[in-house]
C-alpha positions in Angstrom: -0.6 7.1 -2.4 1.4 8.2 -5.5 1.0 6.9 -9.0 3.4 5.1 -11.3 3.3 4.5 -15.1 5.7 2.8 -17.4 5.7 2.0 -21.1 8.1 -0.2 -23.0 7.7 -0.4 -26.8 8.4 -3.7 -28.5 7.3 -2.2 -31.9 9.8 0.4 -33.1 7.1 1.9 -35.4 5.5 3.3 -32.2 8.5 5.2 -31.0 7.3 8.6 -32.3 4.2 8.2 -30.2 5.9 7.2 -26.9 5.8 10.7 -25.3 2.1 11.2 -26.3 1.1 7.9 -24.8 3.2 8.4 -21.6 1.8 11.9 -21.2 -1.7 10.6 -21.3 -0.9 7.9 -18.8 0.8 10.3 -16.4 -2.2 12.7 -16.6 -4.6 10.0 -15.6 -2.6 9.5 -12.4 -3.0 13.2 -11.2 -5.5 12.1 -8.5 -3.0 9.7 -7.0 -0.3 12.4 -6.7 -1.1 16.0 -7.4 2.0 17.5 -5.6 4.7 16.9 -8.1 5.6 14.7 -11.1 8.4 13.5 -13.2 9.4 11.2 -16.0 12.3 9.7 -17.8 12.4 9.0 -21.6 14.9 6.8 -23.4 15.5 8.2 -26.9 17.9 7.3 -29.7 21.6 7.5 -28.7 24.2 9.5 -30.7 27.3 7.5 -31.5 30.2 8.5 -29.2 28.0 11.0 -27.3 26.6 11.2 -23.8 24.1 13.6 -22.2 23.4 15.2 -18.9 20.0 16.5 -17.8 20.4 19.7 -15.8 17.9 21.5 -13.5 17.9 25.1 -12.3 15.6 27.9 -11.3 13.1 29.3 -13.8 14.8 31.7 -16.3 18.3 30.3 -15.8 20.7 31.1 -18.7 21.4 27.5 -19.9 22.7 28.8 -23.2 25.3 30.9 -21.5 26.4 27.9 -19.4 26.6 25.7 -22.5 28.7 28.2 -24.4 31.2 28.1 -21.5 31.3 24.3 -21.6 32.8 24.2 -25.1 32.0 24.3 -28.8 31.3 20.5 -28.9 28.4 20.9 -26.5 24.8 20.8 -27.9 21.9 22.1 -25.8 18.1 21.5 -25.7 16.2 23.6 -23.1 12.8 22.6 -21.6 11.5 25.0 -19.0 13.6 24.6 -15.8 15.6 21.8 -17.3 18.1 21.4 -20.1 20.0 18.6 -21.8 23.6 19.0 -22.9 25.1 16.5 -25.3 28.8 16.1 -25.8 31.6 13.5 -26.6 31.4 10.8 -23.9 35.2 11.1 -23.3 34.5 14.6 -21.9 31.9 13.7 -19.3 34.1 14.1 -16.2 35.5 17.4 -17.5 31.9 18.7 -18.3 30.7 17.7 -14.8 33.6 19.4 -13.1 33.0 22.6 -15.2 29.3 22.7 -14.3 30.2 22.3 -10.6 32.7 25.1 -10.8 30.8 27.5 -13.1 27.2 26.8 -11.9 27.1 25.4 -8.4 23.3 26.2 -8.4 22.6 23.8 -11.3 21.8 20.2 -10.4 22.6 17.2 -12.6 19.5 15.0 -12.4 20.3 12.4 -15.0 23.0 11.1 -17.3 23.6 8.5 -20.0 23.6 7.8 -23.7 19.8 7.7 -24.0 18.0 8.9 -20.9 16.5 12.3 -20.3 14.9 13.0 -16.9 12.5 15.8 -15.9 10.7 16.5 -12.7 9.0 19.4 -11.1 6.4 20.5 -8.5 2.9 20.9 -9.8 -0.1 18.9 -11.2 1.3 16.0 -13.3 -0.6 17.0 -16.4 0.8 20.5 -16.2 4.3 19.2 -15.6 4.0 17.0 -18.7 2.9 20.0 -20.7 5.6 22.2 -19.3 8.3 19.8 -20.5 6.5 18.9 -23.8 6.5 15.2 -23.0 3.9 14.5 -25.7 6.5 15.6 -28.3 9.2 13.2 -27.1 10.1 10.0 -28.9 11.9 6.8 -27.7 11.7 3.2 -26.9 10.6 3.3 -23.3 9.8 5.6 -20.4 8.6 5.7 -16.8 6.7 8.4 -14.8 5.5 9.2 -11.3 2.9 11.4 -9.7 3.6 12.1 -6.0 1.5 12.7 -3.0 4.1 13.6 -0.3 3.3 11.9 3.0 6.8 11.8 4.7 8.6 14.8 3.4 8.1 18.3 1.9 6.7 18.9 -1.5 9.9 19.8 -3.4 11.4 19.2 -6.7 14.2 17.3 -4.9 11.6 15.0 -3.5 10.0 14.3 -6.9 10.6 11.1 -8.9 12.3 9.5 -10.9 15.6 9.2 -9.1 18.8 8.4 -11.0 22.1 7.3 -9.4 23.7 5.7 -12.4 24.1 6.2 -16.2 20.8 5.5 -18.0 19.3 4.1 -14.8 16.3 5.5 -12.9 13.6 4.4 -10.6 10.1 5.4 -9.5 8.6 4.1 -6.2 5.2 3.8 -4.6 5.5 2.9 -0.9 7.9 3.3 2.0 11.1 1.7 3.1 11.7 1.2 6.8 15.4 0.5 6.7 16.6 3.0 4.2 18.9 4.8 6.7 21.0 1.6 7.2 21.0 0.9 3.4 22.1 4.5 2.8 25.1 4.1 5.1 26.1 0.9 3.3 25.8 2.6 -0.1 28.1 5.4 1.1 30.7 2.8 2.0 30.3 1.3 -1.4 30.9 4.7 -3.1 27.3 5.3 -4.2 26.1 8.8 -3.5 22.6 9.6 -2.4 21.9 13.3 -2.4 18.4 13.7 -0.9 16.5 12.4 2.1 14.1 10.5 0.0 14.0 6.7 0.6 13.3 6.2 -3.1 16.7 7.5 -4.1 18.2 5.0 -1.7 16.3 2.3 -3.6 17.7 3.7 -6.9 21.2 3.7 -5.4 20.8 0.2 -4.2 20.1 -1.1 -7.7 22.9 0.9 -9.2 25.3 -0.7 -6.6 24.1 -4.2 -7.4 24.4 -3.6 -11.2 27.9 -2.2 -10.8 28.8 -5.5 -9.1 27.8 -7.3 -12.3 24.2 -8.2 -11.5 21.5 -7.8 -14.2 18.6 -5.6 -13.4 16.4 -8.7 -12.9 18.9 -10.1 -10.4 19.3 -6.8 -8.7 15.5 -6.5 -8.3 15.4 -10.0 -6.8 18.3 -9.0 -4.4 16.2 -6.1 -3.2 13.6 -8.4 -1.7 16.1 -9.6 0.9 17.8 -6.3 1.5 15.1 -3.6 1.3 12.4 -3.7 4.0 9.0 -2.1 3.7 6.1 -2.0 1.3 6.9 -0.9 -2.3 6.4 -1.1 -5.9 9.4 -0.3 -8.1 9.4 0.5 -11.8 12.9 0.8 -13.2 14.4 2.0 -16.4 17.8 1.1 -17.9 19.5 1.8 -21.3 18.0 -1.3 -22.8 15.1 -2.3 -20.5 12.3 -1.9 -18.2 11.6 -3.7 -14.9 9.0 -4.1 -12.2 8.9 -5.6 -8.7 6.5 -5.5 -5.8 7.3 -6.3 -2.1 6.3 -9.8 -0.8 2.9 -8.6 0.5 2.1 -6.3 -2.5 -0.1 -3.9 -0.7 0.3 -1.2 -3.3 -2.0 -1.4 -6.4 -0.4 -2.4 -9.7 -1.6 -3.6 -13.1 0.2 -4.5 -16.3 -0.7 -5.0 -19.9 1.1 -6.6 -22.8 0.5 -6.8 -26.5 2.8 -7.6 -29.5 3.6 -3.8 -29.5 4.2 -2.9 -26.0 4.4 -3.6 -22.2 2.7 -1.1 -19.9 2.4 -0.6 -16.2 0.0 1.5 -14.2 -0.9 1.9 -10.5 -4.5 1.6 -11.8 -6.0 0.1 -15.0 -7.4 3.5 -16.0 -3.9 4.6 -16.7 -3.7 2.0 -19.4 -7.2 2.3 -20.8 -6.2 4.7 -23.5 -3.4 2.7 -25.0 -3.9 1.3 -28.6 -4.9 -2.3 -28.7 -5.6 -2.4 -24.9 -8.9 -4.2 -25.6 -7.0 -7.3 -26.7 -4.0 -7.0 -24.4 -3.0 -9.6 -21.8 -3.9 -7.7 -18.5 -2.7 -9.0 -15.1 -1.7 -8.0 -11.7 2.1 -8.5 -11.2 2.8 -11.2 -8.5 4.3 -10.3 -5.1 8.1 -10.7 -4.8 8.5 -11.5 -8.5 10.9 -9.5 -10.8 9.6 -8.7 -14.3 11.9 -7.4 -16.9 11.8 -6.7 -20.6 14.8 -5.7 -22.7 15.5 -4.5 -26.2 19.0 -5.5 -27.2 21.2 -2.5 -28.0 21.8 -2.0 -31.8 
């Protein structure tokens, strides 16, 4: 089952509304995945800075951890998650400090622009918990999960991120993910959970590290990843979609002069501004779609 949403804004004037629109889209997909939910939002970068999204148990003292990481570390807390922002040259040192000082804290995302949040619970409640409606940015993706092959846990929730400013949400199942995982490990790409969707995220990270564009990496996946799937992917500057060659999972897209949107069902898009005049279509099987906003 599961539900996927994605929104890429072409019109910068809509950026203050990104979170509110994505939150509504995510909430509509509750029936497709009531077990857990998550989303990634790409906001404005800070020159020379990078950020890590951290996850811990409820009530964790993120402020105390941030204080130990250094005076140049800024902190924003959102429920069980927190974002720390610091000079990009210190990323390795900050990661090592977190691993040493707080081994029970998980780094779920990193990059200049991406913040990533996910948790067990009804998607609309997860969106409210993390105040998604208040977030701003150029694009974002989200996922509502109905666990069919693994336990209902936060570790199993989407999106998955295995590279800076890269993340993926997935509806479907991969049949050869164990073999792909072993190859990724040989290539130095770490996959932390048992979820096949994280393997797909790692695969795209590996391909892009080899110099492939996101569009090329998505096309490569058609030959290397076996199963039935729809992927929606976010990068620092773009947003991509691909379906497997038989496209057995539902998908619909809409495009206007202001945005490109994806939903597992049309009703996820129905509340978007200008949807009545949008170009609406079903993405073709085995075709990579990609939109990009050039970095400033």
